[in-house]
C-alpha positions in Angstrom: -15.0 24.4 -2.4 -11.2 24.9 -2.2 -9.2 22.2 -3.9 -6.9 20.1 -1.7 -3.2 20.6 -1.9 -1.7 18.8 -4.9 0.8 17.1 -2.6 -2.0 15.8 -0.4 -3.8 14.5 -3.5 -0.7 12.8 -4.7 -0.4 11.1 -1.2 -3.8 9.4 -1.9 -5.6 10.0 1.4 -8.5 7.9 0.3 -6.2 4.9 0.5 -5.1 5.6 4.1 -8.0 3.7 5.7 -6.3 0.4 4.6 -3.7 1.0 7.4 -6.4 0.4 10.0 -5.9 -3.3 9.2 -2.9 -3.0 11.5 -5.3 -2.9 14.4 -7.0 -6.2 13.4 -4.7 -8.5 15.4 -4.9 -6.6 18.7 -8.7 -6.3 18.2 -9.1 -10.0 17.6 -7.0 -10.8 20.6 -9.0 -8.4 22.8 -5.8 -6.4 23.7 -6.7 -3.1 22.1 -7.8 -1.6 25.4 -4.3 -2.0 26.8 -2.6 1.4 26.8 0.8 0.1 25.7 -0.7 -2.1 23.0 -2.8 0.7 21.7 0.3 3.0 21.6 2.5 0.5 19.8 -0.2 -0.5 17.4 -1.0 3.1 16.5 2.7 3.7 16.0 2.9 0.7 13.6 -0.2 2.0 11.7 1.4 5.5 11.4 4.7 4.0 10.1 2.7 2.0 7.5 1.0 5.3 6.5 4.4 6.9 6.0 5.9 4.1 4.0 2.7 3.7 1.9 2.8 7.4 1.0 6.4 7.0 -0.2 5.2 4.1 -2.3 2.4 6.1 -3.8 4.8 8.9 -4.7 7.3 6.5 -6.2 4.7 4.6 -8.2 3.3 7.8 -9.7 6.8 9.1 -10.5 7.5 5.9 -12.4 4.2 6.2 -14.3 4.6 9.9 -15.1 5.1 9.6 -18.8 2.4 7.0 -19.2 -0.1 9.0 -17.1 0.5 12.1 -19.3 -1.0 10.0 -22.2 -4.0 8.9 -20.2 -7.2 10.9 -20.3 -7.9 10.9 -16.6 -4.5 10.1 -15.1 -3.0 13.1 -16.9 -4.8 15.2 -14.2 -2.8 13.7 -11.4 -0.6 16.3 -9.6 2.7 14.6 -10.6 1.7 14.0 -14.3 0.5 17.6 -14.8 3.5 19.2 -13.1 1.8 20.7 -10.1 4.3 19.2 -7.6 8.1 19.3 -7.4 9.7 16.0 -8.4 12.8 16.8 -6.4 10.7 17.4 -3.3 8.8 14.1 -3.8 12.1 12.2 -4.1 13.2 13.8 -0.8 9.9 12.8 0.8 10.2 9.2 -0.5 13.7 8.9 1.0 12.8 10.5 4.4 9.5 8.6 4.8 10.8 5.2 3.8 14.0 5.4 5.8 12.3 6.9 8.9 9.5 4.4 8.9 12.0 1.5 8.6 14.3 2.8 11.3 11.5 3.4 13.8 9.9 0.1 12.8 13.0 -1.8 13.8 13.2 0.2 17.0 9.6 -0.9 17.9 10.3 -4.6 16.9 12.4 -6.4 14.4 9.2 -8.1 13.1 7.6 -4.8 12.3 10.7 -3.5 10.7 10.8 -6.6 8.5 7.1 -6.2 7.5 7.8 -2.5 6.6 10.9 -3.5 4.7 9.2 -6.2 2.7 6.2 -4.0 1.9 8.6 -1.2 0.7 10.7 -3.6 -1.5 7.7 -5.4 -2.9 5.9 -2.2 -3.9 9.0 -0.5 -5.3 9.6 -3.7 -7.4 5.9 -3.6 -8.4 6.3 0.0 -9.7 9.5 -0.7 -11.6 9.3 -4.2 -12.9 6.2 -6.4 -12.5 3.2 -4.1 -12.9 2.4 -5.7 -16.3 2.8 -9.3 -15.3 -0.4 -11.1 -14.5 -0.8 -13.2 -11.3 2.7 -12.1 -10.1 1.4 -8.6 -10.0 -1.6 -9.7 -8.1 0.4 -11.5 -5.5 2.7 -8.6 -4.9 0.0 -5.9 -4.5 -2.3 -8.2 -2.4 0.6 -8.9 0.0 0.0 -5.5 1.4 -3.0 -6.8 3.2 -1.2 -9.6 4.8 1.8 -7.5 5.8 -0.4 -4.8 7.4 -2.4 -7.5 9.3 0.9 -9.2 10.4 2.4 -5.9 11.5 -0.3 -5.4 14.1 0.9 -8.4 16.0 4.7 -7.7 15.8 5.3 -4.8 18.1 2.8 -6.1 20.7 4.0 -9.7 20.7 0.4 -10.9 19.8 0.6 -14.3 18.1 -1.1 -14.5 14.8 -3.4 -17.5 14.9 -4.2 -19.9 12.1 -7.8 -18.5 11.9 -6.6 -14.9 11.7 -4.3 -15.6 8.8 -7.0 -17.7 7.2 -9.5 -14.8 7.4 -7.0 -12.3 5.8 -6.1 -14.8 3.1 -9.8 -15.4 2.4 -10.3 -11.6 1.9 -7.4 -11.7 -0.6 -8.8 -14.7 -2.4 -12.1 -13.0 -2.8 -10.3 -10.2 -4.6 -8.3 -12.7 -6.6 -11.5 -14.3 -8.0 -12.3 -11.1 -9.9 -8.8 -10.9 -11.5 -8.3 -11.6 -15.2 -5.3 -13.7 -16.3 -4.6 -11.1 -19.0 -2.1 -8.4 -18.2 -3.2 -4.8 -18.0 -3.6 -3.1 -21.3 -3.7 -6.4 -23.3 -5.6 -6.3 -26.6 -7.6 -9.2 -25.3 -9.3 -7.1 -22.7 -12.3 -4.9 -23.3 -12.6 -1.4 -21.9 -14.8 -2.6 -19.1 -12.4 -5.3 -18.1 -9.5 -2.9 -18.1 -11.5 -0.5 -15.9 -12.2 -3.3 -13.4 -8.6 -4.3 -13.2 -7.5 -0.7 -12.7 -10.0 -0.3 -9.8 -8.8 -3.6 -8.3 -5.1 -2.6 -8.7 -5.7 0.8 -7.0 -7.6 -0.8 -4.1 -4.8 -3.1 -3.1 -1.8 -0.8 -3.1 
């Protein structure tokens, strides 16, 4: 079977399904069958897709040297040199700026959600990836921001129960998190593996 484009692989299509969480608020409110609501929610989900891809590219660019030393991660398209770094930088700029601009056009609330998501994940990639708990809060915030974004362009109020449900899902993931930072000598190989899986599932 023909291998996928290295650029598509670097964009992590297996992670795109998380953007369906944007539809949670309209679905819970029973408004998803409204044409205007469906259009605006779909637009919000697409913008989150764009900005998340820019985040994935940025994260892998920051991790390039470390990934080259890793047995499995060395096969990633960016680490093994299959993709153009200059091209990826251009995509990061275009996708992030475009998504933010269109997000604010749809609604200021959506633009803010996209902006916070971008800032938090860029900060995660550069500064706080190795800090326990703080790292967890930053990457898990992606769930809340996606869920909140679904209500912003459609003016659907986010109820207490809706926020509680999303928070509960995050807390469930938090319960499996170790207080030790990634790569700490105190962690065994199995624990490190679990944390890496958890880390990848939230971004």
